[in-house]
Every structure is written in C-alpha cells, then in structure tokens.
C-alpha positions in Angstrom: 42.4 7.0 6.7 40.0 4.3 7.8 38.6 4.6 11.3 36.4 2.0 12.9 33.1 3.6 14.0 31.7 2.9 17.5 28.5 1.1 18.3 25.5 3.0 17.0 27.4 4.9 14.4 26.8 4.9 10.6 29.5 3.3 8.4 30.4 1.7 5.2 30.9 -2.1 5.5 32.2 -4.7 3.1 29.5 -7.5 2.7 31.4 -10.8 2.9 29.3 -12.6 0.3 29.7 -10.2 -2.7 32.7 -8.1 -1.4 30.8 -4.8 -2.1 30.5 -1.8 0.2 27.1 -0.9 1.7 25.7 1.5 4.2 25.5 0.0 7.7 25.3 0.7 11.4 27.6 -0.9 13.9 25.6 -3.0 16.4 28.4 -4.8 18.4 32.1 -4.9 18.7 34.5 -7.8 18.9 38.3 -8.1 19.3 39.2 -7.8 15.6 35.7 -7.4 14.1 32.3 -5.7 14.4 28.8 -6.8 13.9 26.9 -4.5 11.5 23.4 -4.2 10.2 23.1 -3.3 6.5 20.3 -0.8 6.8 19.2 -0.9 3.2 18.8 -4.7 3.1 17.9 -5.6 6.7 20.7 -8.2 6.9 23.5 -8.5 9.5 27.1 -9.8 9.3 30.3 -10.0 11.3 33.0 -8.2 9.3 36.7 -7.6 9.9 37.7 -4.3 11.5 39.6 -3.3 8.4 36.5 -3.8 6.3 34.6 -1.0 8.0 35.1 2.7 7.4 33.3 5.9 8.4 30.6 7.1 6.1 30.7 10.5 4.6 27.7 12.7 5.3 27.0 13.0 1.6 25.8 9.4 1.6 23.3 9.7 4.4 20.6 11.7 2.7 19.0 8.7 1.0 16.3 7.2 3.2 16.7 3.7 4.5 15.5 1.3 1.7 14.6 -1.7 3.9 10.9 -2.0 4.7 10.0 -4.5 7.5 6.7 -6.2 6.7 4.5 -9.2 7.5 1.6 -10.8 5.7 -1.7 -9.3 6.8 -4.8 -11.3 7.8 -3.2 -14.7 8.2 -1.5 -16.7 11.0 0.1 -20.0 11.8 1.0 -21.5 15.2 4.3 -22.5 13.7 5.6 -21.9 10.2 6.9 -25.3 9.0 10.0 -25.8 6.9 7.7 -26.6 3.9 5.7 -23.4 4.4 8.8 -21.2 4.6 10.2 -22.8 1.5 6.9 -22.3 -0.3 6.8 -18.7 0.8 10.3 -18.1 -0.4 9.4 -19.6 -3.8 6.5 -17.2 -4.1 8.5 -14.1 -3.1 12.3 -14.2 -3.7 13.4 -12.9 -7.1 9.9 -11.8 -8.1 8.5 -8.4 -8.9 5.7 -8.0 -6.3 3.1 -5.4 -5.3 2.5 -4.7 -1.6 -0.9 -3.4 -0.5 -0.3 -1.8 2.9 -3.2 -2.1 5.4 -1.6 -1.2 8.6 1.5 0.4 10.1 2.1 -0.4 13.7 4.1 1.5 16.3 6.8 -1.1 15.8 7.7 0.4 12.4 6.5 -2.9 10.7 4.0 -2.8 7.9 1.1 -5.3 7.4 0.7 -6.1 3.7 -1.1 -8.1 1.1 1.5 -9.3 -1.5 0.8 -9.9 -5.1 3.0 -11.3 -7.9 2.8 -8.7 -10.7 2.8 -11.5 -13.2 -0.5 -12.8 -11.8 -2.7 -10.5 -9.7 -5.6 -12.9 -9.4 -4.6 -14.1 -5.9 -2.6 -12.7 -3.1 0.3 -14.6 -1.7 -1.5 -14.4 1.6 -4.4 -16.3 0.1 -2.1 -18.8 -1.5 -0.6 -19.8 1.8 -4.1 -20.4 3.2 -5.1 -22.4 0.1 -2.1 -24.6 0.6 -3.0 -25.3 4.2 0.0 -23.5 5.6 -1.9 -20.7 7.3 -5.4 -19.7 8.5 -7.3 -16.5 8.6 -6.8 -14.7 11.9 -9.7 -15.5 14.3 -12.2 -12.6 14.4 -11.3 -11.3 11.0 -14.0 -11.0 8.4 -11.5 -11.0 5.6 -12.3 -13.4 2.8 -8.8 -12.8 1.2 -10.2 -12.0 -2.2 -7.9 -10.1 -4.6 -7.5 -6.5 -3.6 -8.2 -5.6 -7.3 -11.8 -6.7 -6.6 -12.2 -5.0 -3.2 -11.6 -1.5 -1.9 -8.4 -1.2 0.0 -10.2 1.0 2.6 -12.5 -1.9 3.4 -9.6 -4.2 4.0 -8.0 -1.6 6.2 -11.1 -1.1 8.3 -11.8 -4.8 8.9 -8.1 -5.5 9.7 -7.5 -2.6 12.1 -8.2 -4.4 15.4 -6.5 -7.7 14.7 -3.4 -6.0 13.2 -2.6 -4.3 16.5 -2.9 -7.6 18.3 -0.6 -9.2 15.7 2.0 -6.5 15.9 2.2 -6.8 19.7 2.7 -10.5 19.6 5.1 -11.0 16.7 8.0 -8.9 17.9 10.2 -6.6 15.9 12.8 -7.5 13.3 15.3 -5.6 15.4 15.8 -4.2 18.9 13.8 -1.1 19.6 16.8 0.8 21.0 18.8 -0.1 17.9 15.9 1.0 15.6 15.9 4.4 17.4 19.7 4.7 16.9 19.3 3.8 13.3 16.6 6.4 12.9 18.8 9.0 14.4 21.6 8.6 11.9 19.7 7.7 8.7 16.5 9.2 7.4 13.6 6.7 7.3 11.2 5.9 4.6 7.6 6.5 5.6 4.5 5.1 4.0 0.8 5.5 4.6 -1.9 2.9 5.2 -3.6 1.9 1.9 -0.5 2.7 -0.2 0.4 0.3 -3.0 4.1 -0.3 -3.6 6.1 -2.2 -6.2 8.6 -4.1 -4.1 11.2 -6.8 -4.0 11.4 -9.2 -1.0 15.0 -9.1 0.2 14.8 -11.6 3.1 11.9 -13.7 4.5 12.4 -15.7 7.6 8.7 -16.5 7.4 5.5 -14.7 6.6 5.7 -12.9 9.9 9.2 -11.6 9.4 10.3 -10.2 6.0 12.1 -7.2 4.6 11.1 -5.6 1.3 12.6 -2.8 -0.8 11.0 -0.6 -3.3 11.7 -1.7 -6.9 13.2 1.7 -7.5 15.4 1.3 -4.5 18.1 -0.8 -6.1 18.6 1.8 -8.8 19.1 4.5 -6.1 21.7 2.6 -4.1 
C-alpha cells in the first residue's frame, strides 16, 4: 500500500517528464501534492500525492549520484543569457572529465571541466576566451590545460580564492535540507585532485551545476 512520506523522508517519486520512478526526498507538502528533490539528479518537481511512495531500505545503499559543482578559477558579475547558452552547449550531452581542485564545506566541488573529445582546452578557459568570464582577481592561474600542468599546482594556487568563492556563491540547496538528505542517503565523497569522468545533468550557470559520474547512470 502506498503511503505518502513526510517532509525529510526518503521516497520513490514519479518524474512528470518521463513518467519513471526515481529516488527522492520530500521537501514540502501541499494539499494534494508534494515537492520532492530527486537526489541522484539534483532536480525538483511538484508531484501528485499518489505518485509518491515509501522507499524500501534495500534501495538506499547506493550513494547519492548528484555531484554539485562550479567552474574553478573564473567569475562573472552576471552570467548573460548568451553565456549560459554557450555553457550548456559545451556541457549538456557530452562526455566530460572533471579535475577537482577544491571541496568546500558547502559540499560543492570546484572543478576544471574538459570535453573528452578534445582535451586541449578546459571549458573554464573557453568561457574566458569567449569573453563571458574572467580569471578571479588574485589568482595566478593561466588556465592552461591540466594535461600540461600538475593538478597539485592548480590546487595550491586556487586554495585561497576557492574559499572566498564558495562563501559568496551560495549552495545549490538549503543547508538544513542537505543535512536531512545526508541522514537518509549515503553521500558520495571525493578528494581534491581527483579526476572524474562525468556527465553534466543540470547547469543553471557556471557557478551552479550538477554532475554525475559516467558510471552512475548504469548503477541507477
């Protein structure tokens, strides 16, 4: 029998766009519906009460697949519509490689992104080259391909500005909600300097995106 979970509880929810069931957490209640966050994809939706059911504990062992990220070493006072569209063209539907250079207390990773079909330039650099972004003031990064530079050097030079960036950008979600999610689903943890093959699931702009390991789709 279906039973609507309360706020903060894990559940299975029917995604309205493809009518498939995914792991989620209830974030708000309405009269005949609930708002849920699909934890493996970082997206939210309002779903009918009958399209939510409790999740068996057998399906909670897989760590959350969504990885909140932002592009390291660059900034923009305001991301224009054109810059966001260009960023999406570079990321969505592409096999990418993420070089992590910092992991802030906000659970968001700073990364250099590369298209696996062309590792000569980072996507970070391409946004600068197009005039959509600039190097963060005080940084000594020259945004050369990671393949030609030690990742440790990138990490060391980026450490101070990354903390400033993480404090000013804001989280993708509410910190209390993140704590609740962490309590009911195991979390994926990565180390600075790790290199991950990823897909970008959503990208509001270069400061706010959600990635998934390329292997993650096979596990779900």
